[in-house]
N, C-alpha and C positions, 0 to 999 in steps of 0.2 A: 620658858617661851610664856610671855607676859602676855593674858587676855586681859581687858580691863572689866571690872565686876560689871558695870551695868551692859556691856556688851556680852558680857557671858551670859546674862541672866536674860537679855532679850533673845540670844540664840537659842538658849534651852527653853524659854516660854514659846518661840515659834515652832522649835521642834515638838513641842507637847502639843499646839494644836494640831500641827500636820499629823501628827500621829493619831490623834483623837478620829481625824478624817479619814486617813489612810491604813491605819493600824501599824503595828511593828512587826518587820519579818526579821528574823536572825539576829536580834540586837540593834537593829539601825532603825533610823525615821528618816522620813523624807527631809532634805535640807532643802528651803524655803530657797527660790533666785535670788531675793534681795539680800540673804544673809552671805553673799559670797563677798561682799565687801570689795568692789570693784572700786577705781578702775584699773590698779596697777598691781598685776599679780606677778609675784617673785616665785620661781619654781628652782629647788635646790635638788640635783641630781647627783647621787654618788659615782655612778657610772653612765657612759653612753647607753641608753635603751632604757633607762630608769624613768626618763621623763615622759616615756610614751608607756611604758609596762603600767608603771604607778599613778602618772597624772595626765596623761593623754587625752582623757574624756574631759577633764576639767580645763587643759590647754585650750581644747577646741571649743569648749562652751565660752569661756573667756574672749577668746577672738572672735567668736560670732556676735559677740556682743559689742565688741569696738575696744576692748581693753588691751593696755599695754601689758604684754607679757615678755618676761624676761627668763630666759633657760640658764642656769648656772650649772657647770660639770665639773664636779669636783676632782674627779681624776678622769683620765684618759682610756679607762679599760686596757692598760697595757701591762697588768699582771696575772691575765689567765692563759699561764705557759700551756695548759692542758691543751687550749684549742689550736696553739702554733706547734708543739712540738710532732713530728709524726711519727707512728708507731714505730717503737723499736727504735727510733733516731734518737740522738743526744739531747740533751736539754738545751733549749734555744739559748742564743747571745742576747747581749745587750740591743744589739742592733736590730734584731728579728723582734724583739719585743716592742721598741720603741716604733719599727715599721706597724707593728698589729696595732700599736696605739694610734697611730695616724690613720689607718684603716678605719676602727671604730669611730673618730672624730669625724671622718668625712660621712659616714654612715648616720652620726647625728647631727648634721648640718642638713643632710637631705630629709632625716624625718623630722626636723624642726620646721622645716619651710613646708612639708606637708600639713602640719599642725597650724600653719599660718603664722609664725614667728619670723618675723625680719631676720637677715643674716646678722644685724648689726644689735639685735638682742639676744645673741647667743654667746655666752662667754665660757671659755675654758680655762678652768686654774692650773690642769697638769701636774696634780700630787699623784703619790703612788698608790696605784691600784692594790688591794689586797693589805694595805697596810695603815690605813687609816686610824685602827685604834692603836697601832703602835706609836702612833704620832699623837693621839690623845692620852696615851700613856706614858712610855718611857721616853719619848723623844720631842718632848713640849720643846725645849730650847735650840732656838737656831744655830748654837753653836755644838750641838749634838745631833746633827743631822740622821735620817734613815737612810740604809743603802737599800733600795729597792729593786725587784725582780729586774726592772728594766736597766739596771745597772747604774742608776743616777743616783745621786744625793741631793740633787736641786731640780727644779723643774727644767727640763731639756729643751721644750719645744718653743719655738718662736712665735708660735702663733696664742700663746697662753698670755693670760691678764699680767702677768709679773714673772717673765723668764727669768730664769737663776734663782727664783726664791728657795730657800733652803726647804728639804723635806722636814717639817717639824711642824708642832701642832701649832706652835703660835703663828707661825706663817700661814697656816690655814685659817684660823681666826681673823687675822689681819685681813687676809682678801677678802673674806666673807664680810667684813666689816666695812670696807670700801666699797663694795658692792651695794650694800644695804643703804649706805648713806647717799651712793651714786643716784640709785634708782628708785627710792622713797616708797618702796611698795606700801601699797592698803591691805593686801594679804600676802602670806609667805606659806608657801605648801612645801613641806620636807619630808624626809624618811620619817616613819612613826617609831620612838624610842624601843618599843618591844619587837621590831625587825630583829632576827637573828643573826642575819649577815653582819660581819664584825665592820665593815664599811658601812653600812647602813646606821647603825646604832651610834658609831663613832660620829658620822655627818651630822646626824640628828643633835647630837651633843653640842658639835662645833657651832650648828645653827642657832641653837638656843643660848649659846654663851654669846654671839655675835650680836643677838637680839638684844640681849640684856645689856650689853655693852655701848649699844647704839641708841637704847631708849625707845626701842621701836613698841608702839602702842596699838598697834592694827590686831588684824585677825590671824591666829595661826592656825593653820590646818596640818594634818600628817595624812602620809599614805603607806599603805603595807606592801611589801612585795613577798619577804622568804618569812615563813613561819609553817610548823607543821601543820599539815590539814587543809592549806589555803593555796588557791581557792578548793573551795570544798569538790568541785567535779573539774578536775584537769583537762586541759585540750581546748579546742575552739567549740566554744557553745555560745555564740552571739546573742541566743534567745534568753538564755540566763542571768540573773543577777548576782553581783557580788555581795556575801554578806562576810562579816567577820568570823574568823575560827571561833568555835565553840569558848576555848581557853580565854581568848581575849574578850568575849562577848560581855561579861559580866566583871570587867576590870575598870580601871580609873578612867581610860577613855572613852569618850561619848562618841558614838560613831552614826556617821551620816551618810544617806544615800543621795546622791545628785543623779536626777534621771537624765538618761543622754537620748538626743533623737537619732533618727536614722543617720542624717548627715554627718552627726558627730561620731557615731561609731565607725561609721565608713572612712571618715577622716583619721579616726585612731587605728583601724586596720591597714591601712594603707601607708601610714607613717611606722607601724611596726615592721612591714614588708621591707623597708629600707636598712632594718637592723639584720642584714643578711648573716654576718657572723654569729648572733645570738640564737638566730633561728635557727642555724646550723648546728648549734652547742645543746641549745635547750629548747627546742621547737614548743614541745608541750606546756611548759610553764608560760613562756612568753605570749602565747595564743590564750591561754587562760583568761588572759585579762579582757580580751575583746567582749565585751558584755553589755548589758542595756543599763548600767550605772557605774558612775565612779564612786569608790568607795572612801570617805574622807573622814578622819578623826581629829578631833579636840580634847587634848591633854592637857589641862588645867593644870598649873604645880601646885603641889599640898603645900601646907604652913605649918611651921613647928615652932612654939614658943619654949618654955621649960616643960618638964615633963616627958613621957614616952609617944613616939608617934611610930606607927606599924605601918609597914608596905610589902603587901602580900606579892607574894612573886608567882610567875605562870607556871605551872608543872606539868608540862605537856611533851616531855622528854624530846627535846629538840635536839640535844647533844646526845649519839647514840653511846658514849664513853660514860654518862652519868650512872651512878649508883646511889642509893638513899643516903650515901656517907657525903656524897658530892653535890646532891640537889639541894637547892637554897628554897626554902620554903617560905620565909619572909624577912626582911630587914626591919630591926627596931633602931631607932635614933632617940637617945635618951639625953635630954640637956639639962642642966643644973645651972645653978648662979655662976660657976665658976669650973665647971668641968661637962664633957661630952662621952657618951659612949656608942659605939657601934655593934649591934648583935647581929649575926648571920644566925639563922636558925635553920638546920638541916632536917632531913627526914629521919637520919640516925646518926650516931655518935660519930664526931670527926674521924677521918680518915688520916692516920700517922703518916701515910706516904704521900699524901696529897698535900697540895698549896694552895693555901686560901689567903687571896690578894684584897685587902681592904684601900678604897681611893675615898679619900674625901677632898674637895675643892669648894672653897668657899670665894665670894664675890664682895669687895667691899662697895659702898654708893659710888665711889670714884674710880670703879672700875680696876681695882687692884685685886689679882689673884694670891690665895695662899694655898699650899698643896699639902698633904700628908697622906703617904702610904706606907703600909707594912704589909708582910708576909708571915703568915701561920702557918708552921710545919711541925708536925708532932709535937706539938705544946710549947714551942719557941717562936717569938715574934722577932723578924729583921726588918728594920726601915726599908724603904723600898726609893731610891732617889729617883723620880721621876724629872726633876727641874731644879733649877736655882731657886726657884719660889717655895720649893719645900722650908716647912718649919723646921727649926733646929731639934726640937726634942722629939726623942723617939716614941713615944707612946709607951703603952704597957698593955700586956694580955692580962685580962680580968679573968677569964674563964676559958675552959677547952674540955668539955665535955656535956655530957646530958643533951646531946643532939644541939649542941648552940656553942658558937665561938663568939665571944665579947672582947672587944678592945677598947683601951681608954685612949682619947683623940685628945692631944695637948690643946689645953684652952686657948693657946694663942692662936689656933686654927680659926675659931668661930669669931674673935674678938672683933669686933666694929664690922660684922659680915652682915649683908643682907639677903643673900642667896646661897645656896647650897647645893653640889652635885655630889651625891653618897651611891656607891656602888661595891659590889663585891662579886669575885671571879673563884671559881674553883677548878684547879688544874692538876692533872697528873702527867707529869713532866712538863711537856710542851703543850700537851693537847687539852683544850678547854673541855672540862666536864658539865660545867654549867655557867652562866653569866646573868647576874640579876640587871633588869632594867635600872639604867642608871637613873636615879631621883632627883627631879628638881624641885628643890624645897624653897620656899619663900620663910625665911628665918623672922622670926615675930620678937619684937624686944622681950627682954626678960621680965 
């Protein structure tokens, strides 16, 4: 996400002034009203209810100020089969899942209306719930769509922005680009990249890439929903404030607290009440976000020229299956004049039975992607084909041991690129043990 340097400096300066007046609590500072950058707010929600859970207070505040607010739902929430299946009954069929998705969409419309968002400014994309990371990863091309839990391989809903759009990463990015160009937002509020829900971090990446491709120069803010120990006091406690989880308080994200008045809190609570399916499924978590503030983050991209850049990873045990051998402590990108190496530093020597997947994606000034992906298992590197955009060269395994795995990424991947996403996943079988936060990096000239 691109935040102009002058704007970032002004934002941080204003935050420092606010901190000197009111103090800093839990790694957050008060966000001055003038720095929400109205008058057009675009909110990106992975699922129906995220707009209220993560951004309800901010939406209510923006509407109180008379701003235009557009809410985009990337999925219809139609993959949560556990909420549809009757105890001891058969797995829900496609029709049942799509009916459930339509129910969640109806709830979202009512919740948005409670927040003051007109129906014309509520947009549903209809992409598959529970599979956004698959679309970002192995199903980028429209020619290779993902088959979802709802039985579809393309958007099945007539109310969606683009009915019939293939379930592919390129389709998601294209739809978000379309919305951004049409709404011309001054502020975009999206999921935080450190959210551990795979739909949330993938939607964050899709949004960041769409913002880059559209040349967005406004203010980018994030909201967090899923992270270990967050909120710190679960349940309905409207007199308490949200603070970032300790594991993220000192990370690259700068956290800000947007104070909410009584009216905004009551509006958010009324909107949450409309999400009846989610209240039944996880009442304690959903109600935990009715607080005296909205917690917002600014996560400026890192910059990398030649040499080594290190990206520490959060180690808070968010995936129960993680072991020291599959816990990613940090990622390093080393760029030379004609080469690049990505290293995943672990807490212990690599597990021969685990699968470590490296993904590098670069973007040229003309908006052209290049992909490179590979999996390392027991000292062997195997190319992973995510897209027709993958570079032809397979890359090489540089080292596999001493608590680290290093891979050489083909130089072609970075040729002429100005931006990159870098990430590493550790899996045992199909189970995610650990997932690194996808790093958005501005590539400086050599």
